[in-house]
C-alpha positions as CSV (number, residue, x, y, z in Angstrom):
1,X,-0.1,0.1,0.1
2,X,1.3,3.5,-0.6
3,X,2.1,6.6,1.8
4,X,-1.2,8.1,-0.5
5,X,-3.6,5.3,0.8
6,X,-2.6,5.9,4.7
7,X,-2.9,9.6,4.7
8,X,-6.5,10.5,6.2
9,X,-5.9,14.6,5.8
10,X,-7.2,16.4,2.9
11,X,-4.7,16.2,-0.2
12,X,-4.4,19.8,0.0
13,X,-2.6,19.1,3.1
14,X,-0.1,16.2,1.6
15,X,3.7,17.2,0.8
16,X,4.1,16.7,-2.5
17,X,6.3,13.8,-2.5
18,X,3.4,11.8,-0.5
19,X,0.4,12.8,-3.4
20,X,-0.5,9.6,-5.3
21,X,0.4,9.4,-8.8
22,X,-2.6,10.0,-11.2
23,X,-0.8,7.1,-13.5
24,X,-1.0,4.3,-10.2
25,X,-3.1,1.5,-12.0
26,X,-6.4,1.0,-10.6
27,X,-5.3,-3.1,-10.1
28,X,-3.7,-1.9,-7.1
29,X,-6.0,-0.8,-4.7
30,X,-8.4,-3.3,-3.8
31,X,-11.0,-4.2,-5.2
32,X,-14.2,-2.9,-4.5
33,X,-18.3,-3.3,-4.9
34,X,-19.6,-2.2,-7.5
35,X,-19.0,-0.7,-11.3
36,X,-19.3,2.0,-13.7
37,X,-19.2,5.3,-12.5
38,X,-21.0,5.4,-9.6
39,X,-19.2,2.7,-8.3
40,X,-15.4,4.6,-9.0
41,X,-17.0,7.8,-6.8
42,X,-18.3,5.7,-3.7
43,X,-14.5,4.5,-4.3
44,X,-13.4,8.0,-4.4
45,X,-15.0,8.9,-1.9
46,X,-14.7,6.3,1.1
47,X,-10.6,6.6,-0.2
48,X,-10.8,10.4,0.5
49,X,-13.1,11.2,2.9
50,X,-12.9,8.1,6.1
51,X,-12.8,11.2,8.4
52,X,-15.9,12.5,7.7
53,X,-17.7,9.3,7.9
54,X,-16.5,8.8,11.2
55,X,-17.7,12.0,12.4
56,X,-20.3,11.5,11.3
57,X,-20.9,7.9,12.9
58,X,-19.7,9.9,16.4
59,X,-22.7,11.9,16.3
60,X,-25.0,12.2,19.3
61,X,-28.5,11.3,19.3
62,X,-31.3,14.5,18.9
63,X,-32.1,15.7,22.5
64,X,-33.4,18.5,24.3
65,X,-31.4,21.5,24.2
66,X,-29.7,22.1,27.2
67,X,-29.8,25.6,29.3
68,X,-26.6,27.6,27.7
69,X,-28.1,31.4,30.0
70,X,-28.6,31.9,33.9
71,X,-31.8,32.7,32.5
72,X,-32.8,29.0,30.7
73,X,-31.7,27.4,33.7
74,X,-34.3,29.2,36.4
75,X,-36.7,28.6,33.8
76,X,-35.4,24.8,33.7
77,X,-35.7,24.8,37.7
78,X,-39.3,26.5,37.9
79,X,-40.8,24.1,35.5
80,X,-38.8,21.2,37.5
81,X,-40.6,23.0,40.8
82,X,-43.9,23.7,39.3
83,X,-44.7,20.3,37.9
84,X,-46.9,18.4,40.4
85,X,-45.6,16.0,43.1
86,X,-47.5,12.3,43.5
87,X,-49.9,13.1,45.7
88,X,-49.1,11.0,49.2
89,X,-52.3,8.1,50.0
90,X,-54.1,9.8,53.0
91,X,-53.8,7.1,55.9
92,X,-58.0,5.9,54.8
93,X,-56.8,4.9,51.8
94,X,-54.1,2.7,53.2
95,X,-56.7,1.4,55.2
96,X,-58.7,1.0,52.2
97,X,-55.8,-0.6,50.6
98,X,-55.6,-3.0,53.3
99,X,-59.0,-4.0,53.3
100,X,-58.9,-4.7,49.6
101,X,-56.3,-7.3,50.2
102,X,-57.4,-9.0,52.5
103,X,-61.0,-8.8,51.0
104,X,-58.9,-10.4,47.7
105,X,-56.9,-12.9,49.9
106,X,-59.7,-14.4,51.8
107,X,-62.0,-15.0,49.3
108,X,-58.8,-17.4,47.0
109,X,-58.2,-14.7,44.3
110,X,-54.4,-15.5,43.1
111,X,-51.7,-13.6,42.9
112,X,-51.6,-13.9,46.9
113,X,-48.7,-14.8,49.0
114,X,-49.0,-18.8,50.6
115,X,-48.7,-19.0,54.4
116,X,-45.1,-20.4,54.1
117,X,-44.4,-18.0,51.9
118,X,-45.9,-15.2,54.0
119,X,-44.3,-16.9,57.6
120,X,-41.1,-16.1,55.2
121,X,-42.0,-12.8,54.7
122,X,-42.8,-12.9,58.9
123,X,-39.7,-13.5,59.9
124,X,-37.2,-11.3,57.9
125,X,-40.1,-8.2,59.2
126,X,-39.3,-9.3,62.8
127,X,-36.1,-9.5,62.4
128,X,-35.3,-6.5,60.8
129,X,-37.6,-4.9,63.8
130,X,-35.2,-6.1,66.1
131,X,-32.7,-5.9,64.7
132,X,-32.5,-2.4,64.7
133,X,-34.1,-2.3,68.2
134,X,-35.6,-4.3,71.5
135,X,-39.6,-4.1,70.5
136,X,-42.8,-6.0,72.1
137,X,-45.0,-8.1,71.3
138,X,-47.4,-6.1,69.9
139,X,-44.9,-3.8,68.4
140,X,-44.2,-6.2,66.3
141,X,-47.4,-7.4,65.6
142,X,-48.5,-4.0,64.5
143,X,-45.8,-3.4,62.0
144,X,-47.0,-7.5,60.6
145,X,-50.5,-6.2,60.4
146,X,-49.2,-2.9,58.6
147,X,-47.8,-5.0,55.7
148,X,-50.8,-6.9,55.4
149,X,-50.1,-10.4,56.9
150,X,-52.6,-12.3,58.3
151,X,-53.5,-12.1,62.1
152,X,-52.9,-15.9,62.6
153,X,-49.7,-16.2,60.9
154,X,-48.4,-13.0,62.9
155,X,-48.8,-14.4,65.6
156,X,-47.6,-18.0,65.0
157,X,-44.4,-16.5,64.1
158,X,-44.1,-13.8,67.2
159,X,-45.2,-17.3,69.4
160,X,-41.8,-18.4,68.4
161,X,-39.4,-16.2,68.5
162,X,-40.8,-15.7,72.4
163,X,-39.8,-19.6,72.9
164,X,-36.3,-18.8,71.1
165,X,-36.5,-15.5,73.6
166,X,-35.9,-12.6,70.8
167,X,-39.2,-11.3,72.1
168,X,-39.2,-10.5,75.6
169,X,-41.8,-8.1,76.9
170,X,-40.0,-8.5,80.6
171,X,-36.8,-7.7,79.3
172,X,-37.8,-5.0,76.9
173,X,-40.3,-3.6,80.2
174,X,-37.3,-3.2,82.7
175,X,-34.9,-2.0,80.0
176,X,-37.7,0.4,79.0
177,X,-37.5,1.8,82.8
178,X,-33.8,2.3,83.0
179,X,-33.2,4.1,80.2
180,X,-36.2,6.3,80.3
181,X,-35.6,7.4,84.5
182,X,-32.2,7.5,83.3
183,X,-32.1,9.7,79.9
184,X,-34.8,12.1,80.5
185,X,-35.3,11.6,84.5
186,X,-39.4,10.3,83.7
187,X,-41.0,9.6,87.2
188,X,-43.0,5.8,86.9
189,X,-46.7,7.5,86.5
190,X,-45.1,8.8,82.9
191,X,-42.9,5.0,82.0
192,X,-46.0,3.5,82.9
193,X,-48.1,4.8,80.4
194,X,-45.4,4.9,77.7
195,X,-45.1,1.0,78.7
196,X,-48.6,0.6,78.0
197,X,-48.9,2.4,75.0
198,X,-46.4,-0.3,73.7
199,X,-48.7,-3.9,75.1
200,X,-46.9,-3.9,78.2
201,X,-49.3,-5.5,80.5
202,X,-49.8,-3.5,84.1
203,X,-48.6,-6.7,85.9
204,X,-45.2,-6.7,84.2
205,X,-44.4,-2.8,83.8
206,X,-45.3,-2.8,88.1
207,X,-42.5,-5.4,88.2
208,X,-40.1,-3.0,86.1
209,X,-40.8,-0.3,88.1
210,X,-40.0,-1.6,90.9
211,X,-36.3,-0.6,90.0
212,X,-37.3,2.9,91.3
213,X,-38.7,3.5,95.1
214,X,-39.5,6.6,96.5
215,X,-36.3,7.6,97.5
216,X,-34.6,7.8,93.7
217,X,-38.4,9.6,92.5
218,X,-37.6,11.9,94.4
219,X,-33.4,12.4,93.4
220,X,-33.7,12.4,90.3
221,X,-36.5,15.6,90.7
222,X,-34.0,17.1,92.7
223,X,-31.4,16.9,89.9
224,X,-33.8,17.9,87.1
225,X,-35.1,21.1,89.6
226,X,-31.4,22.0,90.6
227,X,-30.7,22.1,87.0
228,X,-33.3,24.3,85.7
229,X,-32.4,27.0,88.6
230,X,-28.8,27.7,87.2
231,X,-29.5,30.6,86.0
232,X,-29.5,33.8,88.0
233,X,-32.7,34.9,86.5
234,X,-34.9,32.0,87.9
235,X,-33.9,34.0,92.0
236,X,-36.0,37.3,90.4
237,X,-39.6,35.9,90.9
238,X,-40.4,32.8,93.7
239,X,-43.4,32.0,92.7
240,X,-43.3,31.8,89.3
241,X,-40.1,30.3,89.2
242,X,-42.2,27.8,91.7
243,X,-44.5,27.2,89.1
244,X,-41.8,26.7,86.6
245,X,-40.4,24.0,88.3
246,X,-44.4,22.2,89.7
247,X,-44.8,22.1,85.7
248,X,-41.6,20.6,84.4
249,X,-41.9,17.7,87.0
250,X,-45.5,17.3,86.3
251,X,-45.4,16.7,82.4
252,X,-42.2,13.6,83.6
253,X,-44.7,12.2,85.5
254,X,-44.3,13.7,88.9
255,X,-47.3,14.0,91.9
256,X,-47.7,17.4,92.3
257,X,-47.1,16.6,96.1
258,X,-44.3,15.9,95.8
259,X,-43.0,18.0,92.6
260,X,-43.7,21.8,94.7
261,X,-41.9,20.2,98.1
262,X,-38.6,19.2,96.1
263,X,-39.0,22.7,93.9
264,X,-40.0,25.0,97.0
265,X,-36.8,23.4,98.9
266,X,-34.2,23.7,95.6
267,X,-35.0,27.3,94.9
268,X,-35.1,27.5,98.7
269,X,-31.3,26.6,99.2
270,X,-30.2,28.2,95.2
271,X,-31.3,31.5,96.1
272,X,-32.3,31.4,100.0
273,X,-35.8,32.4,101.7
274,X,-36.9,36.0,102.0
275,X,-38.6,36.9,105.2
276,X,-42.2,36.2,105.2
277,X,-42.3,32.9,102.4
278,X,-43.0,29.8,103.6
């Protein structure tokens, strides 16, 4: 093959010594399909313009014009933001959908999971829930029912997990009492209400609350009040300060009598009893 056959640029840019000889026999070129003048024009085009063919082949597909200015970019962003987002289903719609799936399952329609498939799915859900944090049997059952798991299968799987101590309401209650009293300073009354909402029965809750006695509860109340009395501004108005302190303790579950006693004694200890105050 001659140098001219390997050259990929324009003929005008080719050195004089490398230009093809007009008298070069056509037989030296590889045979190309097509005959006559049309075939010769195609062969000449293929030889002289390989670069153009490459460029055409690499052109990107037609796509939407990209913003080229700040105004166009703002307009594109406004168009995206103004597009209505899909509305989230309401609580009633989700409930209706669950009831519809439950009715379809009871009617024996195809496409529903078999009992074995539901058991496998329920086990996976429970493992993920328990990996995140310890939970009561009621919390786990509510989660399974929310996933449309049949109630009898939910009870069966949870009972099996309880047998191997993966679900234990007594353990949960004891851990919950200790954590809430320590981190939030809650009294026994408030903690008991929380346990009831999580499905712990009153007897189990009472046993767990035995960790906190009257003396421990009062000491924790005093710690909370002392923390609130640190600012000097709390000593400006005794009555107002006492109302705030008693309200804070009441929201944490402390009974009114002890809350007022602790608030009064700690305020007097911090700022001193004024004349005529009891």
